[in-house]
C-alpha positions in Angstrom: 5.9 26.1 -11.6 8.3 27.2 -14.3 7.7 30.2 -14.6 7.8 31.0 -10.9 10.7 28.7 -11.4 12.5 31.3 -14.2 11.4 34.1 -12.1 13.3 33.3 -9.3 16.8 32.5 -11.2 16.3 36.1 -12.6 16.4 37.6 -8.6 19.8 38.3 -7.7 21.2 36.4 -4.9 19.3 33.3 -5.6 21.0 30.3 -7.1 18.4 27.5 -8.0 19.5 23.9 -8.7 16.7 21.1 -8.8 15.0 20.8 -6.3 17.4 23.5 -3.7 16.9 27.5 -4.0 19.8 29.1 -2.4 19.2 32.7 -0.8 23.0 33.9 -0.8 21.3 37.0 0.9 19.9 35.3 4.1 22.1 32.8 3.9 19.4 30.0 3.5 18.8 27.0 1.6 15.6 25.7 1.1 14.4 21.8 -0.6 10.9 22.6 -1.8 9.1 24.0 0.6 11.6 23.1 3.8 14.2 24.7 5.1 17.2 22.9 5.4 19.6 23.4 8.7 23.2 24.4 7.6 26.6 25.3 9.2 28.2 28.5 7.8 30.9 26.3 5.8 28.1 23.7 4.7 26.0 26.5 3.0 29.4 27.6 1.8 30.1 24.0 0.3 26.7 24.0 -0.8 26.8 27.0 -2.9 30.1 25.8 -4.8 28.1 22.3 -6.1 24.9 24.1 -6.8 27.2 26.3 -9.4 29.3 23.7 -10.7 25.9 21.1 -11.2 26.6 17.7 -12.4 30.5 18.9 -12.5 33.1 16.8 -10.6 35.0 18.7 -8.2 38.4 17.5 -6.6 38.3 18.0 -3.1 41.9 20.1 -3.4 39.3 22.9 -6.0 37.1 22.2 -2.9 39.5 24.0 -0.7 40.6 26.7 -2.4 37.0 27.6 -3.2 35.7 27.2 0.3 38.8 27.2 2.9 41.0 28.8 1.1 43.8 28.5 -1.5 46.5 29.2 1.5 45.0 27.3 4.0 46.7 24.1 5.8 43.0 22.2 5.6 43.5 18.6 5.2 41.7 16.1 2.4 39.9 14.5 5.5 38.5 17.7 6.7 37.4 18.6 3.2 36.0 14.7 3.1 34.4 15.1 6.7 32.6 18.2 6.1 31.1 16.5 2.6 30.0 13.6 4.4 27.9 16.3 7.0 26.5 18.2 4.2 25.4 15.0 2.2 23.3 14.3 5.5 22.0 17.8 5.6 20.5 17.5 2.6 19.7 14.6 2.2 15.5 13.8 1.7 13.5 11.8 3.8 14.1 8.4 1.8 17.7 8.7 2.0 18.3 9.5 -1.5 21.8 10.9 -1.6 22.3 14.4 -3.6 26.2 13.9 -3.2 28.2 11.6 -4.6 31.3 10.5 -4.7 33.8 9.8 -8.0 36.7 7.9 -7.7 39.9 9.2 -8.3 38.5 12.6 -8.9 36.2 14.1 -5.6 32.7 14.6 -5.7 29.6 15.9 -7.9 26.6 17.2 -6.6 23.9 15.1 -9.2 20.9 16.2 -9.3 
């Protein structure tokens, strides 16, 4: 399995983070062998988190990277989309991968 993961990481357009595999060309994400159903906005948001695994990201950083620096999107919209993404990527036991970091923002914790 480790060799397969190393091979997959060399494919263009493919991101691997923990149990998640993202294909940016087909706009699809899998947790293990299970495909996840995400909106395009959730896909973009999760792509940012996957590129910054273990690093806390502020609401402003997420807004800039997903909606655009000039977007008038409020922090509450970012929060709501993160909440929807949390539900979409949670495992069957309800374990959360995205957690809040007080006074900072959110972190993808694998």
